[in-house]
Structure formats: structure tokens, C-alpha cells
C-alpha positions as CSV (number, residue, x, y, z in Angstrom):
1,M,63.5,179.3,165.6
2,T,61.0,180.6,163.0
3,R,57.3,179.9,163.3
4,A,57.3,177.7,160.2
5,R,60.1,175.5,161.7
6,T,58.3,175.3,165.0
7,V,55.1,174.1,163.3
8,A,57.2,171.6,161.3
9,L,58.8,170.3,164.5
10,V,55.5,170.0,166.3
11,A,54.0,168.1,163.3
12,A,57.0,165.7,163.3
13,V,56.6,165.0,167.0
14,L,52.9,164.3,166.4
15,V,53.6,162.0,163.6
16,C,56.2,160.1,165.7
17,A,53.7,159.9,168.6
18,L,51.0,158.5,166.3
19,A,53.4,156.0,164.8
20,L,54.4,154.8,168.3
21,W,50.8,154.6,169.3
22,A,49.9,152.5,166.3
23,W,53.0,150.3,166.8
24,R,52.1,149.5,170.4
25,D,48.4,148.9,169.6
26,P,47.8,148.5,165.8
27,M,44.0,148.6,166.3
28,A,44.2,151.9,168.3
29,P,43.9,154.2,165.3
30,L,40.9,152.2,164.0
31,R,39.2,152.3,167.3
32,A,39.8,156.0,167.6
33,G,38.2,156.5,164.1
34,M,35.2,154.5,165.1
35,A,34.8,156.4,168.3
36,M,34.8,159.6,166.3
37,Q,32.0,158.1,164.1
38,G,30.0,157.4,167.2
39,G,30.5,160.9,168.4
40,W,29.2,162.3,165.1
41,I,25.9,160.5,165.6
42,G,25.6,161.6,169.2
43,L,26.8,158.5,171.1
44,S,28.9,158.8,174.2
45,E,31.0,155.9,175.6
46,R,30.1,154.5,179.0
47,H,31.8,152.0,181.4
48,A,30.2,149.8,184.0
49,V,31.4,146.8,186.1
50,I,28.5,144.4,186.4
51,D,29.1,141.2,188.4
52,D,32.5,139.9,187.2
53,H,32.9,141.8,183.9
54,R,33.7,145.4,182.9
55,W,31.3,146.5,180.1
56,V,31.9,149.2,177.6
57,Y,28.9,150.6,175.8
58,D,27.7,153.6,173.9
59,E,24.6,155.6,174.9
60,R,22.5,158.4,173.4
61,D,19.8,160.0,175.5
62,G,16.4,160.3,174.1
63,K,14.5,163.5,173.6
64,D,11.6,162.1,175.8
65,P,12.5,160.5,179.1
66,A,9.4,158.2,178.7
67,A,10.4,157.1,175.3
68,P,11.7,153.5,174.9
69,T,15.3,152.5,175.6
70,V,16.5,150.6,172.5
71,V,19.3,148.2,173.4
72,M,21.3,146.7,170.5
73,V,23.3,143.5,170.9
74,H,25.9,142.5,168.3
75,G,26.8,139.1,166.8
76,F,29.8,136.7,166.5
77,T,33.1,138.6,165.7
78,G,31.0,141.8,166.0
79,S,31.1,144.9,168.2
80,K,29.0,147.8,169.1
81,E,30.2,149.7,166.1
82,N,28.2,147.3,163.8
83,W,25.1,149.2,165.0
84,Y,26.2,152.7,164.1
85,P,24.5,152.9,160.7
86,L,21.2,151.8,162.3
87,A,21.7,154.1,165.3
88,E,22.1,157.0,162.8
89,S,18.9,155.9,160.9
90,L,16.9,155.3,164.0
91,R,15.8,158.9,164.5
92,G,13.2,159.8,167.0
93,P,12.8,160.2,170.8
94,Y,14.5,156.9,171.7
95,R,17.3,156.4,174.1
96,L,20.0,154.2,172.6
97,V,22.3,151.8,174.5
98,I,24.8,149.7,172.5
99,P,27.2,147.5,174.4
100,D,30.2,145.4,173.5
101,L,29.2,142.0,174.9
102,P,31.7,140.6,177.5
103,G,34.6,139.0,175.7
104,W,34.1,141.1,172.6
105,G,35.2,144.6,171.5
106,E,36.4,146.7,174.3
107,S,34.5,144.9,177.1
108,Q,36.4,142.6,179.4
109,R,37.3,139.0,178.6
110,L,38.2,136.6,181.4
111,A,40.4,133.5,180.8
112,G,38.4,130.3,181.1
113,A,35.0,132.0,181.2
114,D,32.0,130.7,179.2
115,Y,30.8,133.0,176.5
116,G,28.0,130.8,175.1
117,F,24.4,131.6,174.7
118,K,23.3,130.7,178.2
119,A,26.1,132.5,180.1
120,Q,25.9,135.6,177.9
121,A,22.1,135.8,178.4
122,A,22.6,135.8,182.2
123,R,25.2,138.7,181.8
124,L,22.9,140.6,179.4
125,A,20.0,140.4,181.8
126,A,22.2,141.8,184.6
127,F,23.3,144.6,182.2
128,L,19.7,145.5,181.3
129,S,18.9,145.8,185.1
130,H,21.8,148.2,185.3
131,V,21.0,150.5,182.4
132,R,17.2,150.4,182.5
133,R,15.3,153.6,183.6
134,D,11.9,153.7,185.3
135,G,9.3,154.7,182.8
136,S,11.4,153.9,179.7
137,P,10.5,150.4,178.4
138,V,13.4,148.3,177.0
139,V,13.2,147.3,173.3
140,L,15.9,144.7,172.9
141,L,17.4,144.1,169.4
142,G,19.8,141.2,168.7
143,H,21.7,140.4,165.6
144,S,23.1,137.0,164.7
145,M,24.6,135.4,167.8
146,G,23.2,138.4,169.7
147,G,19.8,137.5,168.4
148,G,20.1,134.1,170.0
149,I,21.2,135.7,173.3
150,V,18.3,138.2,173.1
151,A,15.8,135.5,172.5
152,I,16.8,133.8,175.8
153,V,16.7,137.0,177.7
154,A,13.3,138.1,176.4
155,A,11.8,134.6,177.2
156,E,13.3,134.3,180.7
157,H,13.1,138.0,181.8
158,P,9.8,139.5,180.5
159,D,10.0,142.0,183.3
160,L,13.1,143.5,181.7
161,V,12.1,143.4,178.0
162,A,9.0,145.1,176.7
163,R,9.6,144.4,173.0
164,V,12.2,142.2,171.1
165,A,13.6,142.0,167.6
166,L,15.6,139.1,166.3
167,I,17.6,140.1,163.2
168,D,19.3,137.4,161.2
169,A,19.4,135.5,164.5
170,A,21.3,132.3,165.3
171,G,19.8,129.6,167.5
172,V,17.6,127.4,165.3
173,R,18.4,124.5,162.8
174,F,18.1,126.4,159.5
175,N,18.5,124.9,156.1
176,D,22.1,123.7,155.3
177,N,24.4,126.2,153.8
178,V,28.2,126.4,153.4
179,F,28.6,128.4,156.6
180,G,26.6,126.0,158.7
181,T,28.3,122.9,157.2
182,E,31.7,124.3,158.0
183,V,30.7,125.1,161.6
184,L,29.4,121.6,162.1
185,A,32.7,120.3,160.7
186,G,34.6,122.1,163.4
187,K,35.8,125.0,161.3
188,N,35.5,128.8,161.7
189,P,34.1,130.1,158.4
190,F,34.8,133.7,159.7
191,G,38.5,132.9,160.3
192,V,40.9,135.5,159.0
193,H,44.7,135.0,158.5
194,D,45.6,137.0,155.4
195,A,44.2,139.5,152.9
196,A,42.3,136.8,150.9
197,S,40.5,135.4,153.9
198,L,39.6,138.9,155.1
199,Q,37.9,139.5,151.8
200,R,36.2,136.1,152.0
201,Y,34.9,137.0,155.4
202,L,33.5,140.3,154.1
203,D,32.0,138.7,151.1
204,T,30.3,136.1,153.3
205,V,28.6,138.6,155.6
206,F,27.9,141.4,153.0
207,H,25.8,140.8,149.9
208,D,26.8,144.1,148.3
209,R,30.5,144.8,148.1
210,A,29.7,148.5,147.9
211,A,28.4,148.3,151.5
212,Q,31.5,146.7,152.8
213,P,33.6,148.9,155.1
214,A,36.8,150.2,153.4
215,I,39.9,148.8,155.1
216,P,42.9,150.1,153.2
217,W,46.5,149.2,154.1
218,P,47.9,149.5,156.8
219,A,44.5,149.3,158.6
220,S,43.9,146.0,156.8
221,K,47.1,144.5,158.3
222,A,46.1,145.6,161.8
223,V,42.7,143.9,161.3
224,I,44.3,140.7,160.0
225,D,46.8,140.6,162.9
226,W,44.0,141.3,165.4
227,R,41.8,138.5,163.9
228,I,44.7,136.0,164.0
229,A,45.2,136.8,167.7
230,Q,41.4,136.4,168.3
231,A,41.2,133.0,166.5
232,P,41.4,130.8,169.7
233,F,38.7,132.8,171.4
234,E,36.5,132.8,168.3
235,Q,36.9,129.0,168.1
236,Q,36.0,128.6,171.7
237,V,32.8,130.6,171.3
238,L,31.8,128.9,168.1
239,D,32.2,125.5,169.8
240,R,29.6,126.7,172.4
241,I,27.1,128.4,170.1
242,G,27.5,126.2,167.0
243,R,28.2,122.7,168.2
244,S,27.4,122.2,171.9
245,D,24.1,121.0,173.4
246,E,23.0,124.7,173.8
247,R,23.3,125.6,170.1
248,F,19.5,125.4,169.7
249,L,18.6,126.8,173.1
250,P,17.5,130.2,171.7
251,G,14.9,128.6,169.5
252,E,13.7,126.4,172.3
253,R,13.3,129.4,174.7
254,A,11.7,131.5,172.0
255,A,8.4,129.6,172.5
256,S,8.1,131.5,175.8
257,I,8.4,135.0,174.2
258,R,5.0,136.7,174.6
259,Q,6.1,140.3,174.1
260,P,5.6,142.2,170.8
261,A,8.3,140.9,168.5
262,L,10.0,141.5,165.2
263,L,11.7,138.9,163.0
264,L,13.9,140.4,160.2
265,W,16.1,138.6,157.6
266,C,17.8,139.4,154.3
267,R,17.0,137.0,151.5
268,Q,20.7,136.8,150.5
269,D,21.9,135.9,154.0
270,R,24.7,133.4,153.5
271,V,25.4,132.9,157.3
272,I,22.0,132.3,159.0
273,D,19.9,131.0,156.2
274,P,16.6,132.9,155.7
275,S,14.7,129.6,156.5
276,A,15.5,130.4,160.2
277,M,12.9,133.2,160.1
278,A,10.1,130.7,159.6
279,L,11.4,128.5,162.4
280,Y,11.4,131.4,164.8
281,A,8.0,132.5,163.6
282,R,6.5,129.1,164.6
283,K,7.7,129.7,168.1
284,I,6.7,133.4,168.2
285,P,3.4,133.6,166.2
286,Q,2.8,137.2,167.2
287,A,6.0,138.4,165.6
288,M,6.0,140.8,162.6
289,Q,8.0,139.3,159.8
290,V,10.2,141.5,157.5
291,S,12.2,140.1,154.6
292,L,14.6,142.4,152.9
293,D,16.1,142.0,149.4
294,G,19.5,143.0,148.2
295,C,21.4,142.4,151.5
296,G,23.2,139.6,153.3
297,H,23.9,138.9,156.9
298,M,24.7,142.5,157.8
299,S,21.2,143.9,157.3
300,I,21.9,146.5,160.1
301,M,24.7,147.9,158.0
302,E,23.5,147.3,154.4
303,K,19.9,148.4,154.9
304,P,19.8,150.6,158.0
305,D,16.9,152.7,156.9
306,E,14.7,149.7,156.3
307,V,15.7,148.0,159.5
308,A,15.0,151.3,161.4
309,A,11.5,151.5,159.8
310,A,10.8,147.9,161.0
311,V,12.0,148.7,164.5
312,A,9.9,151.8,164.6
313,Q,6.9,149.7,163.5
314,L,7.6,147.2,166.3
315,I,7.6,150.0,168.8
316,Q,4.5,151.7,167.6
317,Q,2.3,148.8,166.4
318,G,3.7,145.5,167.7
319,T,1.2,143.4,169.7
320,P,1.8,140.7,172.4
321,R,0.7,137.1,172.1
């Protein structure tokens, strides 16, 4: 067999293997691509079993062992990869830790478990105890649902959290908008079941279409099929964080936050209305407030340099109550 024919045969085998891989798990190629992106910015995947859940998280060691550990907590329907643009922009000595919350992404989901604000806050506190290092204070960042979880942890575990940032955070009664009205009506405004609803989802969370991640076919089909399969879980979580008696628990607990804090919103946020920032500010009067223009709910992806600058200011200049 000639060398050219051998190369062609090997290529054909690889193509078939990739096709079989994608057929068995349509999201596998996407996850592999995202893992490569994390590797490019210096992140390494870690695993840990903490209490009853297996966590998957990314980590990048800091240049200075005494520099802060920045922990980033994603929101509803999100995953650790949402933070990659900010992780790339957040240059400096910091150690970065970016988990998939239990139930989401690649972390474990248990049938019948509670994944609301209170339960996830308890899990996150245990996770922080696991990943923290002596001499490296924890700076805890939370986006959207993750912001609500982070607010509870910062309030209830000041020994674990040195500084806290709530970014487009859920957990207070903001001014009515379409998203909030649909949630209260029992709907899932983030629900995806076809190409049109996938685009609607992206248009809801991103202000600028140019900032939206490109999801060409057949990747788009894999995402749609995945979101259809996730719909019951998403509804279960939304019932807890959007309509149960704990939906405003983060705002209530925020009054006990005394650490240096940052509140950051985008003016064009169509999910958590920017009026939420003022409500949190009343509870956390020491918080720095940053309002960005030209971005929607995904500030951490649309304006990563500006968010990174605000986080650096929190670390360097934030003051406690």
C-alpha cells in the first residue's frame, strides 16, 4: 500500500470515529472545542467529589501564591465556559477557579435534588472550603442566578469570602420586564426547541448580535437537541429561583454582606432589569457600582475587558462596610 493510500485510510478511519463520537454524544465535539479554548488561556480541568456531588471546574494558578483566588459562578442555563472571555481579560497574579455548578454543565446532577438558591449556596460554601488555599483570599464573582447564590454565601460565610461581586445578579424584585413577567406566569423564557427559539434566547441574553457565539449547523442542532432534553430540569430550577418563597432570599441575605463588594450591570440587560442594581445597593451600601453601556445580560462575554477592570478595582480598592 502506498503512503498516500495509507494516509487516506487513516483519515477515513478518523472521520468515521469522529462521526460515531458525535452520533453517540452530539455535544461532545462542542465540549471538546470549548476545552481547547480553556487550554489556550491556561485553564486546566479539575474534578472533585464534595459531599454528594461530583464537581468539574477549571483552574489557572496565579503567579503569586499570596494573590487572591478569583472564583467565578455562572448563571441559569450557563456553564463555566461563559467566563472564558473574562478569564482571558483578567490578567494579573490571580489564581482562577471556575466551576460548573452541581446540576449544570459537566458537574453531577442527582434526580430529585434541590438546585435552588439555598441548596446551591450550601454546596458552593463547601466547594470554597475545598479549593481555598491558606494565604490566598477568595474573591467570589457571581453572574445572574450565580449572583444570587454568591450573595447568600458571602453573607452567611464571611470567613470564606474576602470580596464579592454581583454581576447582573438575580434575587431581588426588579422592575417588570418581559422576561420577569414570563417567569411569573410559569414559562421558561430561555426555553429552546428549534432554530427560531435558539436565536430568541441568544437575542434575549446578548445586546449585540456580533458578540453572540457562532453556532453553525450541525452544532446548532446538537445545542437545540440538548436544550430540549434539559427543559424539565430548567423548569424545575426556574420554579425554585423564580417563583418559590426563596426567590428573593439573595436580596434579603445581602444586607449582611460587609465585605468589599462590586455591583455591575449592563444598561441593556433584558433579563435582570438594571433596576436590580439599586435594590442591591441599598442592602450593600459599601459596594462599588459599575453600569456599562452597549451590552445585555452577558456582560462577562460582551464586555470582558470592562468587567475585568472593575474586578481588579474591587480587589485593589474595595472597602468593607
